[in-house]
N, C-alpha and C positions, 0 to 999 in steps of 0.2 A: 809030784809037782802040781800045783793048782792050775786049773784051766783058766787062761786069761778071759776077762769078760768080753762080750761082743762090743764092738765100737759103733755107736750110732752118732752120726754127724747131724747136727741141727745147722743147716747152712746159713740161715738167717731168720729173724723173727722180729716182731714189733711189740712184744709183750714186756711187762715190767719184771717178770721172773719166769722161770721154766720149771717150777716145782711140780706142776701137773704132769708134764712130759717126763721129767726125771724119775718120778716115782714109778710110773708105768714101765719105763725102760729098765730101771734097776730091778724091778720085780721079775722081769723076764731074763735077768742075767746080763744086762747090758750096761755100758758106761756111756752116758750122754755127753758128747763133746759139743760145745756151743761156739759158733762163729757168727760173724756178721759179714758174709761174703757179698760183694757187690758185682764182681766180674767172674767170668768162667775160670780165669786164672786163679782167682781166690779160692774157688771151689776145688779145683784140681789140687791145690796145695793142701787144703784142709781135709780132703776126702781120702787121703792115702790110708789104706787098710780098713776102710769103713765097711761094716756089714749091713748098714741101712742108712738111708738119708731121709731126713725130714726137711722139706723145702717150702719156703713161703714165696719169696719173689726172685731169688737168685736164678741166673740163667743156667739151665742144665743143657748144655750143647752136646753135640756128638763128640767133641774133644773131651769133655768132662766124662761122658759115659764110657768112653774107651779106656779110662783109667780105673773103672770100678770093677776090679777083678774079684772082689769078695761080696759084692752088694747083693743082698737077698731081696730087697724091695726099695723103691723110691716112692715116698708118700708126699703128695702136694697138699699143703694146708689150704684147701679151697675146693671149689667146684671146677673152675677152669684149669686147664693144664697147658696153656699156651706158652709158658716159659720153659717147657720141657720138650726135648726132641724125642717124640714118641717112637718114631721109626727107628732111630738109633738105639733106643733102649730095647725095643723089640728085637732088633738084630743081635744085640748083646745079651739077650735073655734076661733082662731086668724088668720085672713087673712094675708098672707105674700105677699107683692107686690115687684116687681123690676122695673127697668127702662130699658126696653128691646130695645128701639130704639135710645139710645144715643151712640155716639162714633163709629157708624158703619163704616163710611168712614175713621175715624182715624185709627182704627185697621186694616182695609183692606189695607190702605196705608202703615202702618208699616209692615204688613205681606209681602207686595211686596218688601219693603226696605230690610227686612231680607233675602228674597229669592235672591235678587240681590246681597246683600253683600256676601252670601254664594256661589253663582254660579260665581261671578266675582272676588272673593277673595279680597274684598275691605280692610278688616282689615289687613291681612298680607302685602299687598302692601303699605298701609299707614305706618305701623310700620317699614317696611324695609326702606322706603324713609327717615323717621325721624331718622333712625339709620345711615343714610349716604350711603345707598345702592340703587342706582338708577338702579334697575333691577327687573325682575320678581322673587319673592322669593319662588315660589312654582313650582311644575312640570306643564308643559303645560296642561297635562291631568286633572288638577284641575279646569281649566276654562271651563265654559259651556255657550252655547247660549240656551235660553229657547225654541227657535223654534224647537230644536232637542230633547227636553226632554218630558217625560211623567210625569205629575204632579198629585199626588193623594191628593184629599181633603177628610178629614174625617169630615163629617157633612156639611150640606148645608142650614144653617139658614141665617139670614140677612147678617152676616159678610162673611160667606162662599160664598154666591152668589156674593157679591161685589168683593171678591178676584178673583173669576172665571171670572167676567166681565173684570177685569184688566188683567188677564192672557190671555184672548182671544186675546187681542191686540198684544201679543207676539207670537201668532200662535202655541202655544204648545198644545199637547193633554192633556186634563184634565179629569181624572177619578174622580167620586164622589161616596162616600159611605154614604148613609143616608137612613136607612130602614123606616123612618117615612114618606118619600115623594114618591109620584107616580113617576115612571121613566120619565113620560112625562115632569114633571117640570124640571128635570135635562137636558133632551134632548133639551127642549126649550131654555135653557140657553147656548146652544152650548157645552155641556159637555157629557160625556159618563157614564151612570149608571154602578155601579160596586159593587161587594161584598167587604167586608173588606179584604178577602184573595187576591182578584184582586189588590186592592190598595197596599197591602203589597208586593206582589210578582212582580208586573209589574211597579211600579213607580220608577222613578229616583230621585224624591223629594217628600216627604210627608209633608203636612201641616195640623195641627190639629185645628179644629174649633168647638169642642163639649164642653158641660158643664162637670164639675166634678161630677159624680154620682157614685153609687155603681157599675154600669156596666162599667163605663169608667175609673175609677181610675186605674193607672198602666197598661192601655191597651197597652202602649209601654213598653214591658218588654223583658226579655231574649228570651222567646219563640217567640214573635211576631217579634222581631228584627232578629231572625234566619231565618225567612221566607223572609226577605227583600232582594232585590238585593245587592250584595256586592258593597260598595261604595255609597249607597243611602245617600241623604241629608235629615235631619230632621229639620222642622221648627215648632215652637210652640209659638203662641201668644195668647193662650187660657187660660189654667190652668196648673200650674206646676205639679200638682198631676196626670195628665194624663200619666206622664212618670216616670218610675223607674230610678231614677238618677244614681244609681250604675250600672245598666245594660247599660244605655246610655254611661257612662264614659268608661266602659269596651269595648263597641262596637266601640267607637271612637279611643280607644287605639289599637284595633285589626285591624282597617280599615274596619270593616263591615259597619259602618257608616263613611262616609268620612268627613262630616262636619255637624255641628248643628248651628242653628241660633235661639236664644231664647229670648223672652221678659218676660218669666215666668220661675220659677224654684221651686224645692222642696228640701229643705226648701227655704223660702225667708226671709232675704237674704241668699245666699249660705254660708255655713261655710267657713271660711278663708282658710281651708286646702283642699277644694274641688278640685279635679283634673281638673274639668271643667274650673277653673279660670287660669290654667296654660297651656291650650291647644291653640295653634295658629289656629286650625281648628274649634274653637268655637267662635261665636259672641253672646254677651249677652247684653241686655239692661234691665234697672231696672223696669220692669212692668210699662212702660210708653206709651204703644201703644195707650191707650185711650185718651192721654193728648193733648188737645188744650183748649184755653180759652173758645171757643164756646161750646165744649163738656161738660166741667166742669160746665159751667153756666146752660146748659140744665139739666144735672144730678141733680144739687142742686134744681133748680126750680121745676122740675117734681116730685122729691121725696118729697119735702116739700108740694107741691101742693096736692099730694095724701093723706098725713097725714091731711092736712086741710080739704079735702073732707070728710074724716072719722069723723072729729070733727063736721062737719055740718050735719052729718047723711046721707050723700050721698053715693051711690054705688061707690066703688073704682075700678079702672082698674088694669089690670096686676096681678091678683091674681094667684100665682104659686103653691099653696098647696091645691087647691080644696075646700076651704071653701066657702060654698054657702052664698049669701047675700040675705036675704028676703026683 
């Protein structure tokens, strides 16, 4: 009797086809089952008997993980893993992997684009011209040259370091808060090691590059905003949940924050009545900082490749939840 193929569930995806993933899974002796799960209940129903999961946005809760009796690996298509209950997966012995080295340059480029859009008032100028007003539509004091600014980076991982490398060309002072790194790493990158309070109190512009965890969620809130320089600019191309949306809106209305440039929000998409959508001092892009054809292809190939490795009994890379592989 022939051995049945491994069952790999693609819980959800946003691609036009899954040919890339299917080829890699079938080569490893698997059968790719594609769903578009929106809830934990959807995943539980679809994941019965799954040997591996490929996950994009679907919620992988403790209840989901408790049903994964055969699962050899769970692979998140992305860098962040905040839609996966890592502790539950660790307790259940399921390795959770991500793709940490994709879209680094894309997000760094997009961050710089957001910084320049906010400091050079690209959005208001574009809107004014299209409305028939060939003039500077904001006060002169709203325009900034990066050379004269202090930029604060929160976290200095792969993306943060690439953002700093780009900023160095603009000759600005770059403060970096990352307690996980030796100060020498930050200094060697041409930046200044700083505490979080230093970043909050001294920066003219703050850009966020940390994951969403219990420690970092809502780290930008009414209290932390109150510590910032009046008129600071906030940039976020990391995770929307790092910022208390209500506190951000209030600070933008009061002028405590002069401008925000965002690729992420909380919630996503923003509610139609969100005040952020009506503010001329806010630039928002729809969570597309990672997007290029090259980045998406790497993401899909690497994620499916990790699942295929698990099916073949190989040790998988990028395990983020501490599950040991014997």
